[in-house]
Structure formats: structure tokens, C-alpha cells
VOKOLRO-706831 format. One record per residue: residue in three letters; x, y, z of N, C-alpha, C, CB in turn. Coordinates in nm, 2 decimals. Glycine has a CB too. Layout:
N
> ALA X Y Z X Y Z X Y Z X Y Z
...
This chain:
196
> UNK 4.30 -1.80 5.80 4.32 -1.74 5.68 4.48 -1.73 5.62 4.26 -1.61 5.71
> UNK 4.49 -1.78 5.52 4.61 -1.78 5.46 4.66 -1.70 5.37 4.64 -1.87 5.43
> UNK 4.76 -1.64 5.39 4.84 -1.54 5.32 4.88 -1.58 5.16 4.98 -1.52 5.42
> UNK 4.83 -1.51 5.09 4.87 -1.51 4.95 5.03 -1.53 4.94 4.83 -1.37 4.88
> UNK 5.09 -1.62 4.86 5.23 -1.66 4.84 5.34 -1.54 4.83 5.23 -1.75 4.72
> UNK 5.29 -1.40 4.75 5.38 -1.34 4.71 5.41 -1.25 4.85 5.35 -1.27 4.56
> UNK 5.29 -1.26 4.93 5.29 -1.14 5.07 5.40 -1.25 5.15 5.10 -1.10 5.18
> UNK 5.39 -1.36 5.17 5.48 -1.43 5.26 5.58 -1.44 5.23 5.46 -1.54 5.30
> UNK 5.60 -1.43 5.09 5.74 -1.41 5.03 5.84 -1.25 5.08 5.71 -1.40 4.83
> UNK 5.74 -1.15 5.09 5.78 -1.04 5.11 5.82 -1.01 5.27 5.70 -0.97 5.05
> UNK 5.75 -1.08 5.35 5.73 -1.10 5.53 5.87 -1.17 5.54 5.57 -1.22 5.61
> UNK 5.98 -1.11 5.60 6.09 -1.14 5.66 6.05 -1.27 5.76 6.15 -1.01 5.73
> UNK 6.16 -1.35 5.78 6.10 -1.44 5.92 6.14 -1.37 6.05 6.18 -1.60 5.93
> UNK 6.09 -1.39 6.14 6.10 -1.35 6.30 6.21 -1.29 6.30 6.11 -1.46 6.40
> UNK 6.34 -1.33 6.35 6.47 -1.28 6.37 6.53 -1.17 6.26 6.56 -1.41 6.38
> UNK 6.49 -1.16 6.14 6.48 -1.03 6.05 6.39 -0.96 6.06 6.48 -1.04 5.92
> UNK 6.30 -0.92 6.11 6.21 -0.85 6.08 6.26 -0.69 6.16 6.08 -0.92 6.13
> UNK 6.33 -0.72 6.26 6.37 -0.59 6.35 6.47 -0.54 6.26 6.42 -0.61 6.52
> UNK 6.58 -0.59 6.19 6.71 -0.54 6.09 6.62 -0.49 5.97 6.83 -0.68 6.04
> UNK 6.51 -0.55 5.88 6.46 -0.50 5.79 6.39 -0.37 5.80 6.40 -0.57 5.75
> UNK 6.32 -0.38 5.94 6.23 -0.22 5.95 6.33 -0.12 5.98 6.10 -0.19 6.10
> UNK 6.45 -0.14 6.04 6.59 -0.03 6.07 6.61 -0.01 5.91 6.75 -0.11 6.16
> UNK 6.63 -0.11 5.83 6.69 -0.04 5.65 6.61 -0.01 5.61 6.74 -0.12 5.53
> UNK 6.46 -0.04 5.62 6.35 0.03 5.56 6.36 0.18 5.58 6.21 -0.01 5.61
> UNK 6.38 0.20 5.72 6.36 0.35 5.77 6.45 0.40 5.71 6.35 0.39 5.92
> UNK 6.60 0.36 5.72 6.72 0.41 5.67 6.67 0.48 5.52 6.84 0.28 5.65
> UNK 6.67 0.37 5.45 6.67 0.39 5.29 6.53 0.49 5.29 6.66 0.22 5.18
> UNK 6.42 0.49 5.35 6.34 0.60 5.33 6.38 0.76 5.37 6.22 0.56 5.40
> UNK 6.44 0.74 5.49 6.48 0.86 5.52 6.58 0.92 5.41 6.55 0.85 5.67
> UNK 6.68 0.84 5.36 6.79 0.91 5.26 6.70 0.90 5.13 6.96 0.81 5.25
> UNK 6.61 0.85 5.08 6.53 0.90 4.97 6.48 1.02 4.98 6.45 0.83 4.94
> UNK 6.41 1.04 5.13 6.34 1.16 5.20 6.42 1.29 5.13 6.34 1.16 5.39
> UNK 6.56 1.27 5.21 6.66 1.37 5.24 6.71 1.42 5.09 6.80 1.30 5.33
> UNK 6.73 1.33 4.99 6.78 1.36 4.87 6.64 1.40 4.79 6.87 1.23 4.79
> UNK 6.55 1.36 4.81 6.43 1.42 4.74 6.42 1.57 4.79 6.29 1.33 4.77
> UNK 6.43 1.61 4.92 6.46 1.76 4.96 6.56 1.85 4.91 6.48 1.76 5.08
> UNK 6.69 1.75 4.92 6.82 1.83 4.88 6.82 1.88 4.74 6.94 1.73 4.89
> UNK 6.78 1.76 4.65 6.76 1.80 4.50 6.67 1.91 4.47 6.70 1.71 4.43
> UNK 6.55 1.96 4.57 6.46 2.05 4.52 6.36 1.98 4.40 6.54 2.19 4.47
> UNK 6.33 1.84 4.43 6.25 1.76 4.33 6.12 1.84 4.30 6.21 1.61 4.39
> UNK 6.01 1.90 4.40 5.92 1.94 4.38 5.93 2.06 4.29 5.86 1.93 4.48
> UNK 6.04 2.13 4.32 6.03 2.27 4.22 6.07 2.26 4.08 6.12 2.38 4.28
> UNK 6.09 2.12 4.02 6.14 2.07 3.90 5.93 2.06 3.85 6.27 1.87 3.92
> UNK 5.86 2.04 3.93 5.73 2.01 3.84 5.65 2.17 3.84 5.61 1.88 3.92
> UNK 5.72 2.28 3.85 5.67 2.39 3.83 5.72 2.47 3.73 5.66 2.44 3.92
> UNK 5.71 2.59 3.68 5.73 2.66 3.56 5.83 2.77 3.63 5.58 2.73 3.48
> UNK 5.88 2.80 3.70 5.96 2.92 3.76 6.07 2.89 3.72 5.98 2.94 3.91
> UNK 6.13 3.00 3.61 6.28 3.00 3.57 6.38 2.99 3.69 6.32 3.12 3.49
> UNK 6.34 3.03 3.77 6.46 3.02 3.91 6.47 2.87 3.93 6.41 3.09 4.08
> UNK 6.39 2.77 3.88 6.42 2.64 3.89 6.55 2.59 3.82 6.31 2.56 3.86
> UNK 6.56 2.69 3.72 6.65 2.64 3.62 6.82 2.67 3.66 6.61 2.73 3.48
> UNK 6.81 2.75 3.74 6.94 2.78 3.82 6.99 2.73 3.96 6.93 2.91 3.83
> UNK 6.91 2.61 3.99 6.94 2.50 4.08 7.06 2.47 4.06 6.86 2.39 4.08
> UNK 7.09 2.45 3.95 7.25 2.42 3.86 7.29 2.54 3.84 7.26 2.33 3.70
> UNK 7.41 2.54 3.91 7.49 2.65 3.88 7.51 2.70 3.75 7.60 2.64 3.93
> UNK 7.55 2.57 3.64 7.58 2.61 3.52 7.49 2.65 3.43 7.63 2.54 3.47
> UNK 7.36 2.67 3.50 7.24 2.77 3.43 7.23 2.91 3.44 7.09 2.73 3.48
> UNK 7.36 2.94 3.53 7.33 3.12 3.54 7.33 3.18 3.43 7.45 3.21 3.62
> UNK 7.43 3.14 3.33 7.46 3.26 3.20 7.31 3.27 3.12 7.62 3.18 3.07
> UNK 7.25 3.13 3.15 7.12 3.10 3.04 7.02 3.21 3.12 7.05 2.91 3.02
> UNK 7.01 3.17 3.24 6.93 3.25 3.31 6.94 3.42 3.32 6.93 3.19 3.43
> UNK 7.06 3.44 3.34 7.06 3.61 3.36 7.05 3.65 3.20 7.22 3.68 3.45
> UNK 7.08 3.58 3.10 7.05 3.64 2.96 6.90 3.66 2.93 7.11 3.55 2.85
> UNK 6.84 3.54 2.98 6.69 3.54 2.94 6.61 3.67 3.06 6.61 3.36 2.96
> UNK 6.70 3.67 3.18 6.63 3.78 3.24 6.64 3.91 3.21 6.66 3.78 3.37
> UNK 6.73 3.94 3.11 6.73 4.10 3.07 6.68 4.10 2.89 6.91 4.17 3.10
> UNK 6.61 3.98 2.87 6.53 3.97 2.72 6.43 4.05 2.73 6.47 3.82 2.68
> UNK 6.33 4.07 2.61 6.21 4.09 2.61 6.14 3.98 2.61 6.17 4.15 2.52
> UNK 6.15 3.85 2.62 6.10 3.72 2.65 6.04 3.70 2.76 6.18 3.63 2.66
> UNK 6.13 3.75 2.89 6.11 3.76 3.02 5.97 3.79 3.03 6.19 3.85 3.09
> UNK 5.94 3.88 2.98 5.79 3.95 3.01 5.65 3.85 2.98 5.77 4.09 2.92
> UNK 5.72 3.75 2.87 5.61 3.67 2.80 5.66 3.51 2.82 5.60 3.73 2.63
> UNK 5.77 3.48 2.82 5.76 3.34 2.83 5.91 3.28 2.97 5.79 3.29 2.63
> UNK 5.85 3.17 3.01 5.92 3.10 3.09 6.03 3.02 3.03 5.84 3.03 3.17
> UNK 6.12 2.96 3.09 6.20 2.86 3.03 6.10 2.76 2.96 6.29 2.79 3.14
> UNK 6.02 2.69 3.03 5.92 2.58 2.99 5.87 2.63 2.85 5.79 2.55 3.10
> UNK 5.80 2.75 2.87 5.73 2.79 2.75 5.83 2.79 2.63 5.66 2.92 2.76
> UNK 5.95 2.77 2.61 6.02 2.76 2.50 6.07 2.64 2.52 6.12 2.85 2.49
> UNK 6.12 2.59 2.61 6.21 2.44 2.59 6.13 2.33 2.62 6.34 2.42 2.71
> UNK 6.04 2.30 2.64 5.96 2.17 2.69 5.82 2.20 2.60 5.93 2.16 2.89
> UNK 5.75 2.08 2.51 5.66 2.10 2.42 5.53 2.12 2.51 5.66 1.98 2.32
> UNK 5.45 2.19 2.42 5.29 2.25 2.46 5.21 2.18 2.41 5.24 2.39 2.42
> UNK 5.24 2.06 2.32 5.09 2.03 2.25 5.00 1.95 2.37 5.11 1.90 2.09
> UNK 5.06 1.87 2.45 4.96 1.82 2.55 5.05 1.78 2.71 4.88 1.67 2.48
> UNK 4.97 1.78 2.78 5.02 1.75 2.92 5.11 1.65 2.92 4.91 1.71 3.00
> UNK 5.09 1.53 2.85 5.18 1.37 2.87 5.29 1.44 2.80 5.12 1.19 2.77
> UNK 5.31 1.48 2.66 5.45 1.48 2.59 5.52 1.61 2.69 5.42 1.53 2.39
> UNK 5.44 1.71 2.73 5.48 1.83 2.83 5.60 1.77 2.95 5.32 1.91 2.92
> UNK 5.52 1.65 3.05 5.59 1.65 3.14 5.69 1.49 3.12 5.50 1.68 3.27
> UNK 5.63 1.42 2.98 5.78 1.29 2.96 5.91 1.36 2.93 5.77 1.18 2.81
> UNK 5.86 1.50 2.80 6.00 1.55 2.76 6.07 1.58 2.88 5.99 1.68 2.66
> UNK 5.98 1.68 2.97 6.04 1.72 3.13 6.14 1.64 3.19 5.92 1.73 3.24
> UNK 6.08 1.52 3.19 6.13 1.38 3.30 6.24 1.35 3.24 6.02 1.23 3.33
> UNK 6.22 1.33 3.09 6.37 1.28 3.02 6.48 1.39 3.02 6.34 1.23 2.85
> UNK 6.46 1.50 2.99 6.54 1.60 2.99 6.61 1.64 3.13 6.46 1.71 2.94
> UNK 6.52 1.61 3.23 6.56 1.68 3.38 6.64 1.54 3.41 6.41 1.72 3.50
> UNK 6.63 1.40 3.39 6.69 1.28 3.42 6.82 1.30 3.35 6.60 1.15 3.38
> UNK 6.84 1.35 3.25 6.99 1.38 3.17 7.03 1.50 3.24 6.98 1.42 2.98
> UNK 6.97 1.59 3.25 7.06 1.70 3.32 7.14 1.67 3.46 6.98 1.82 3.35
> UNK 7.01 1.59 3.53 7.04 1.55 3.67 7.17 1.45 3.63 6.89 1.47 3.75
> UNK 7.17 1.39 3.60 7.27 1.25 3.58 7.41 1.34 3.54 7.20 1.10 3.43
> UNK 7.39 1.43 3.46 7.52 1.49 3.41 7.57 1.58 3.50 7.50 1.56 3.27
> UNK 7.47 1.65 3.60 7.53 1.72 3.70 7.57 1.65 3.83 7.45 1.83 3.72
> UNK 7.53 1.56 3.86 7.56 1.47 3.93 7.71 1.40 3.92 7.46 1.39 3.90
> UNK 7.72 1.36 3.84 7.86 1.27 3.83 7.95 1.41 3.71 7.83 1.05 3.72
> UNK 7.93 1.54 3.72 8.02 1.63 3.72 8.06 1.62 3.54 8.14 1.59 3.84
> UNK 7.97 1.58 3.47 7.97 1.55 3.30 7.95 1.68 3.24 7.85 1.43 3.24
> UNK 7.89 1.81 3.29 7.84 1.89 3.21 7.98 1.98 3.14 7.73 1.98 3.31
> UNK 7.96 2.01 3.06 8.05 2.11 2.97 8.04 2.27 3.02 7.98 2.11 2.80
> UNK 8.14 2.31 2.96 8.16 2.42 3.03 8.10 2.53 2.94 8.28 2.44 3.06
> UNK 8.07 2.50 2.80 7.96 2.55 2.73 7.85 2.44 2.68 8.02 2.63 2.61
> UNK 7.76 2.49 2.70 7.60 2.44 2.67 7.56 2.45 2.54 7.50 2.52 2.73
> UNK 7.53 2.35 2.46 7.45 2.34 2.34 7.34 2.25 2.35 7.54 2.29 2.25
> UNK 7.25 2.31 2.28 7.10 2.22 2.26 7.12 2.11 2.20 6.99 2.28 2.17
> UNK 7.05 2.01 2.27 7.03 1.90 2.14 6.96 1.90 2.07 7.01 1.79 2.16
> UNK 6.95 1.83 1.97 6.84 1.83 1.83 6.73 1.81 1.91 6.85 1.71 1.69
> UNK 6.69 1.72 1.98 6.53 1.72 2.03 6.50 1.85 2.09 6.49 1.60 2.16
> UNK 6.57 1.93 2.15 6.53 2.06 2.23 6.54 2.17 2.14 6.62 2.07 2.36
> UNK 6.62 2.15 2.03 6.63 2.21 1.94 6.48 2.23 1.85 6.73 2.16 1.89
> UNK 6.41 2.11 1.82 6.29 2.09 1.76 6.19 2.12 1.79 6.27 2.01 1.74
> UNK 6.20 2.13 1.97 6.07 2.13 2.05 6.09 2.34 2.04 6.08 2.03 2.26
> UNK 6.19 2.39 2.06 6.22 2.53 2.05 6.17 2.60 1.92 6.37 2.55 2.08
> UNK 6.20 2.53 1.84 6.11 2.57 1.69 5.98 2.58 1.67 6.13 2.49 1.59
> UNK 5.94 2.43 1.75 5.81 2.46 1.73 5.73 2.56 1.82 5.75 2.33 1.73
> UNK 5.77 2.57 1.94 5.73 2.68 2.04 5.74 2.84 2.00 5.82 2.66 2.15
> UNK 5.85 2.85 1.89 5.86 2.96 1.82 5.74 3.01 1.75 5.96 2.95 1.72
> UNK 5.72 2.92 1.65 5.62 2.89 1.59 5.50 2.90 1.64 5.62 2.79 1.56
> UNK 5.44 2.83 1.75 5.32 2.83 1.82 5.30 2.99 1.87 5.33 2.72 1.94
> UNK 5.42 3.06 1.92 5.38 3.18 1.94 5.38 3.29 1.86 5.42 3.20 2.03
> UNK 5.48 3.27 1.75 5.47 3.40 1.68 5.42 3.37 1.53 5.61 3.47 1.67
> UNK 5.28 3.29 1.57 5.24 3.24 1.40 5.19 3.34 1.33 5.14 3.14 1.38
> UNK 5.11 3.45 1.42 5.06 3.56 1.33 5.23 3.65 1.29 4.93 3.68 1.45
> UNK 5.29 3.64 1.30 5.39 3.72 1.26 5.45 3.62 1.12 5.50 3.75 1.39
> UNK 5.45 3.48 1.13 5.49 3.39 1.02 5.40 3.43 0.91 5.48 3.23 1.05
> UNK 5.25 3.40 0.94 5.15 3.40 0.85 5.12 3.53 0.79 5.04 3.34 0.91
> UNK 5.17 3.63 0.84 5.13 3.77 0.78 5.19 3.80 0.66 5.16 3.90 0.86
> UNK 5.07 3.83 0.55 5.12 3.84 0.44 5.18 4.00 0.42 5.02 3.81 0.34
> UNK 5.17 4.07 0.49 5.27 4.19 0.48 5.42 4.15 0.47 5.26 4.27 0.61
> UNK 5.43 4.04 0.56 5.56 4.04 0.56 5.62 3.97 0.45 5.60 3.98 0.68
> UNK 5.57 3.90 0.40 5.60 3.80 0.29 5.68 3.88 0.20 5.47 3.73 0.23
> UNK 5.58 4.01 0.19 5.64 4.14 0.09 5.78 4.21 0.11 5.54 4.26 0.09
> UNK 5.79 4.19 0.26 5.92 4.26 0.26 6.03 4.15 0.28 5.92 4.37 0.38
> UNK 6.02 4.03 0.31 6.11 3.92 0.30 6.04 3.82 0.21 6.16 3.84 0.44
> UNK 6.03 3.82 0.07 6.00 3.70 -0.02 6.04 3.60 -0.01 6.03 3.70 -0.12
> UNK 6.15 3.58 0.06 6.21 3.43 0.07 6.18 3.39 0.22 6.38 3.43 0.04
> UNK 6.11 3.44 0.30 6.07 3.38 0.43 5.98 3.29 0.40 6.03 3.48 0.52
> UNK 5.87 3.28 0.35 5.80 3.18 0.36 5.84 3.07 0.29 5.69 3.21 0.33
> UNK 5.93 3.04 0.18 6.01 2.92 0.15 6.09 2.89 0.27 6.11 2.94 0.03
> UNK 6.18 2.95 0.37 6.23 2.92 0.44 6.19 2.87 0.58 6.29 2.99 0.42
> UNK 6.06 2.89 0.57 5.97 2.87 0.73 5.96 2.72 0.73 5.78 2.95 0.74
> UNK 5.94 2.63 0.66 5.94 2.48 0.66 6.08 2.39 0.68 5.89 2.45 0.53
> UNK 6.17 2.49 0.60 6.31 2.40 0.63 6.45 2.47 0.69 6.37 2.34 0.47
> UNK 6.39 2.56 0.80 6.49 2.63 0.83 6.44 2.62 0.98 6.51 2.78 0.76
> UNK 6.54 2.62 1.09 6.51 2.66 1.23 6.49 2.82 1.22 6.64 2.62 1.34
> UNK 6.43 2.86 1.31 6.38 3.00 1.36 6.53 3.04 1.41 6.23 3.00 1.49
> UNK 6.62 2.95 1.48 6.75 2.98 1.54 6.86 3.04 1.46 6.81 2.87 1.60
> UNK 6.84 2.98 1.33 6.96 2.97 1.21 6.95 3.12 1.18 6.92 2.87 1.05
> UNK 6.86 3.20 1.19 6.85 3.34 1.18 6.85 3.43 1.32 6.73 3.38 1.09
> UNK 6.79 3.38 1.38 6.73 3.47 1.51 6.82 3.39 1.64 6.51 3.45 1.54
> UNK 6.98 3.36 1.61 7.02 3.27 1.71 7.07 3.33 1.86 7.13 3.18 1.65
> UNK 7.03 3.46 1.84 7.09 3.55 1.98 6.95 3.55 2.05 7.17 3.73 1.95
> UNK 6.82 3.53 2.03 6.71 3.53 2.10 6.68 3.39 2.19 6.62 3.56 2.00
> UNK 6.65 3.41 2.31 6.66 3.54 2.39 6.79 3.54 2.48 6.52 3.55 2.48
> UNK 6.86 3.44 2.44 7.00 3.44 2.55 7.11 3.53 2.48 7.07 3.27 2.57
> UNK 7.08 3.62 2.38 7.22 3.65 2.37 7.34 3.59 2.34 7.24 3.69 2.45
> UNK 7.42 3.63 2.32 7.57 3.54 2.29 7.62 3.48 2.44 7.71 3.66 2.21
> UNK 7.58 3.37 2.47 7.65 3.27 2.58 7.73 3.18 2.54 7.57 3.20 2.65
> UNK 7.84 3.22 2.55 7.96 3.11 2.55 7.97 3.05 2.67 8.09 3.15 2.51
> UNK 8.01 3.09 2.78 8.07 3.05 2.89 8.02 3.15 3.00 8.22 3.06 2.88
> UNK 8.05 3.11 3.14 8.00 3.18 3.23 8.10 3.30 3.24 7.98 3.10 3.34
> UNK 8.19 3.35 3.16 8.25 3.47 3.14 8.19 3.58 3.03 8.37 3.43 3.11
> UNK 8.08 3.53 2.98 8.00 3.60 2.90 7.91 3.69 2.99 7.93 3.51 2.81
> UNK 7.87 3.67 3.10 7.78 3.75 3.18 7.86 3.75 3.31 7.62 3.69 3.20
> UNK 7.98 3.76 3.33 8.05 3.81 3.46 7.98 3.86 3.57 8.15 3.92 3.43
> UNK 7.91 3.98 3.55 7.87 4.03 3.67 7.68 3.99 3.67 7.92 4.20 3.67
> UNK 7.64 3.89 3.61 7.52 3.87 3.64 7.46 3.82 3.79 7.48 3.79 3.55
> UNK 7.34 3.90 3.81 7.30 3.85 3.94 7.17 3.74 3.92 7.27 3.99 4.02
> UNK 7.20 3.66 3.95 7.12 3.53 3.95 7.04 3.48 4.11 7.22 3.40 3.91
> UNK 6.95 3.41 4.10 6.92 3.38 4.25 7.00 3.25 4.30 6.76 3.34 4.27
> UNK 7.07 3.26 4.41 7.17 3.16 4.43 7.11 3.04 4.48 7.29 3.21 4.53
> UNK 7.10 2.94 4.45 7.05 2.79 4.56 7.07 2.81 4.70 7.15 2.64 4.54
> UNK 6.96 2.79 4.76 6.99 2.79 4.94 7.06 2.67 4.93 6.84 2.78 5.06
> UNK 7.13 2.70 5.07 7.24 2.60 5.13 7.13 2.50 5.20 7.35 2.66 5.25
> UNK 7.14 2.38 5.13 7.10 2.26 5.19 7.09 2.20 5.35 7.16 2.19 5.13
> UNK 7.20 2.27 5.40 7.25 2.27 5.56 7.15 2.34 5.62 7.40 2.34 5.59
> UNK 7.05 2.26 5.77 6.98 2.32 5.79 7.02 2.41 5.88 6.90 2.28 5.81
> UNK 6.92 2.52 5.94 6.98 2.62 6.03 7.02 2.57 6.17 6.90 2.73 6.05
> UNK 6.96 2.48 6.21 7.01 2.45 6.35 7.18 2.38 6.32 6.89 2.32 6.43
> UNK 7.22 2.32 6.24 7.35 2.28 6.20 7.45 2.41 6.21 7.35 2.23 6.04
> UNK 7.39 2.53 6.13 7.46 2.61 6.12 7.49 2.66 6.25 7.41 2.68 6.05
> UNK 7.40 2.69 6.31 7.44 2.74 6.44 7.53 2.69 6.50 7.35 2.74 6.53
> UNK 7.52 2.56 6.54 7.62 2.45 6.60 7.75 2.50 6.57 7.60 2.29 6.54
> UNK 7.75 2.48 6.41 7.90 2.51 6.38 7.94 2.63 6.41 7.93 2.49 6.23
> UNK 7.89 2.75 6.41 7.92 2.89 6.43 7.99 2.88 6.58 7.79 2.99 6.42
> UNK 7.92 2.83 6.65 7.93 2.83 6.80 8.07 2.78 6.85 7.80 2.74 6.87
> UNK 8.13 2.66 6.74 8.25 2.63 6.78 8.38 2.69 6.74 8.26 2.54 6.76
């Protein structure tokens, strides 16, 4: 039985089979190690602790953790589209790749500002969760201009300190306690290092 041309092209000649298997094993092992050390599976969840895998997000986590939103919303409830599962994970993957690239190459700024696409998503999620407040007729008598501004302004234009307060840098929450990322060093290596 003759193998298809593409399969014959992928199989290395006999003298190269062993080195190719070794190289594939090395690259597979490195890929698995990077997958483990980057905590990739945690990014599929909605746990807020995932957001502090990068230490740069500690002020945002700390201020959210002390806000009233902590009881009702996680980071993804506000910062990721909730309209359908495809846009949810597409946005999460796109934003996550940008964050991972910036963090890997040390390009993150001291002060983090939300990008326009993120600002649009947060605005839509504010309206989704607080729809009753926005459409309540009694509120329009208290704030007659509210209905006019709802369609041409972002919620954060007026409510800019919700839920993160005034986060400018790490110094804005100097005593914040956040869950620290676990060390990627295996326990067996730590004990060998301590014995020396």
C-alpha cells in the first residue's frame, strides 16, 4: 500500500528519524512547560485571582476586592463581552494575547489605561447589569438629563471611580494584600537548593 505524498514528505529519512524524534520531544516538553508556567488553563476560568498572575494588575485587583462590585461581578463580568460565547472567548483570547505579549517583553506601563475596545465592552456590561436603573422613570425625574446622556456618553464618564477607585499606580494601594502568584519552581528543586 502506497502512502499519500504529503505523509511521505512528513516522514524523515531513516538516518534522521532518531534526531527528529528527540527534537520533537524537546519541543513538546518545552511547550508543556510554558503552558504550565504561564498558568494557561487559569485564563479559561472567570476567577479574579487569574488577573493577578501578572503582578502589574495588583492595584486593580485590590481596589475591586474592596468594592461593592466584588459581591456581584468578577473581572470578566465587566471586562469581557457577555452577548455570546464566541465573542466572549474571542475577546478574551485577543486581549489575553496582547497582555501576555506586553508582559513577556516588559512593555507594560506603570499606569494602565483601558483601550477603546475594552471601554466599549465595559460600557455595554454596565448597561446590561444596571438596565433597571437606567430605564427607571423615577430616576429621569431626579436627573432629567440622564436619558439624553445615556446614549452618547460612557457610564465611566461620570462613574469613573467604580469599582476600582482612583488607581494611578502601585503606590495608590501600598498596603493591598493580593494573592501572590505561586512559584513555578518545583518543590524538589527548592529542597535541593536549600540543602546546599
